[in-house]
C-alpha positions as CSV (number, residue, x, y, z in Angstrom):
1,M,2.2,2.1,16.0
2,K,3.1,5.5,17.8
3,L,6.9,4.1,17.6
4,I,6.5,3.6,13.8
5,T,5.3,6.9,13.0
6,F,7.8,8.3,15.0
7,L,10.6,6.6,13.2
8,F,9.2,7.6,10.1
9,S,9.3,11.3,11.0
10,I,13.2,11.0,12.1
11,C,14.0,9.6,8.7
12,I,11.9,12.2,6.5
13,L,13.9,15.0,8.7
14,L,17.2,12.9,8.5
15,T,17.3,11.4,4.9
16,S,19.0,14.1,2.6
17,C,19.8,12.3,-0.6
18,F,21.6,14.7,-3.1
19,G,23.0,14.2,-6.3
20,Y,25.3,16.3,-8.7
21,K,24.6,17.7,-12.0
22,S,27.3,18.4,-14.2
23,I,27.8,22.0,-16.0
24,E,30.2,23.7,-18.2
25,L,32.9,25.2,-17.5
26,T,31.5,29.6,-17.9
27,S,30.9,31.9,-15.0
28,S,27.4,32.3,-16.4
29,E,26.4,28.7,-15.1
30,I,27.6,29.2,-12.0
31,I,25.6,30.6,-9.3
32,V,26.9,32.4,-6.2
33,G,26.1,30.7,-3.0
34,K,25.4,27.4,-3.7
35,K,27.0,24.0,-3.2
36,Y,29.3,22.3,-6.0
37,K,31.9,19.4,-6.7
38,I,35.0,20.4,-8.0
39,T,37.3,18.5,-9.3
40,T,40.2,19.6,-10.2
41,I,43.1,18.9,-13.1
42,D,45.1,16.6,-10.5
43,S,42.1,14.6,-9.0
44,T,41.4,16.6,-6.2
45,K,37.9,16.5,-5.2
46,I,36.6,19.9,-3.4
47,D,32.4,20.2,-1.8
48,A,32.7,23.7,-1.3
49,I,30.4,26.8,-1.9
50,I,31.3,29.5,-4.6
51,V,31.6,32.8,-3.2
52,D,32.6,34.8,-6.1
53,V,33.1,34.0,-10.3
54,T,35.1,36.0,-12.5
55,D,36.1,35.6,-16.0
56,N,39.4,33.2,-15.2
57,T,38.6,32.0,-11.6
58,V,36.1,31.0,-9.1
59,S,36.5,31.4,-5.3
60,I,35.2,29.1,-3.0
61,Q,34.7,28.7,0.7
62,K,35.2,25.3,2.4
63,R,34.8,25.2,6.0
64,E,36.3,28.7,7.4
65,T,38.6,28.6,4.2
66,Q,38.3,30.9,1.4
67,S,40.5,30.2,-1.3
68,E,40.4,30.8,-5.2
69,I,40.8,28.2,-8.1
70,P,41.6,29.2,-11.6
71,F,39.2,27.7,-14.5
72,S,42.5,26.2,-15.9
73,K,43.1,24.0,-13.2
74,I,39.5,22.8,-13.4
75,K,38.5,19.5,-14.8
76,T,34.8,19.5,-13.9
77,I,32.2,21.2,-11.9
78,K,28.9,19.5,-10.6
79,K,26.0,21.5,-9.2
80,N,24.5,19.9,-6.0
81,K,21.0,18.7,-6.8
82,F,18.3,17.4,-4.2
83,S,16.8,14.4,-5.1
84,F,13.1,13.4,-4.2
85,L,13.4,9.9,-5.8
86,K,16.6,9.3,-3.8
87,S,15.3,10.3,-0.7
88,G,11.7,8.7,-1.1
89,L,13.5,5.2,-1.7
90,L,15.8,5.2,1.5
91,T,12.8,6.8,3.6
92,L,10.8,3.6,2.6
93,T,13.4,1.2,2.9
94,I,13.9,2.5,6.2
95,I,10.4,1.8,7.1
96,I,10.2,-1.5,5.6
97,G,13.5,-2.7,7.4
98,I,12.0,-1.2,10.7
99,T,8.7,-2.5,10.5
100,G,10.2,-5.9,9.4
101,I,12.6,-6.0,12.5
102,A,9.9,-5.3,14.9
103,L,7.5,-7.7,13.4
104,L,10.2,-10.3,13.7
105,Y,10.8,-9.4,17.1
106,Q,7.0,-9.6,18.1
107,E,7.0,-12.9,17.1
108,S,10.2,-14.2,18.5
109,I,8.8,-12.8,22.2
110,S,5.2,-14.7,22.0
111,I,4.6,-17.3,24.8
112,P,3.6,-20.9,23.4
113,I,0.9,-22.0,25.2
114,E,1.0,-25.2,26.3
115,T,-1.8,-28.2,26.0
116,Q,-1.9,-30.7,28.4
117,N,-2.2,-34.6,27.6
118,T,-4.9,-36.1,29.7
119,N,-3.9,-39.6,29.2
């Protein structure tokens, strides 16, 4: 039981399910410091943090590199959004799977007791 509780705790800590919500290409909807998925006109997908927004461009930081993308080169911008439903379902699936494997393992190592024939 302690093992299941421990594994459940690990699942909760490591589960991070995010979804993306499309937003308009206006500077008023983009929040500086948040993570976005940007798709450019040439279909390049970039996951980055927005550093600065002007009327014509958006400055992003990806790892240690900072760059600027004009709005005219951006096809879509999607905001990173945490999903409680996805996280809960993933955690529940992992717990059920681990419990099922533990039960199967426990049944496979049980030693059958042989009865003696008295004939």
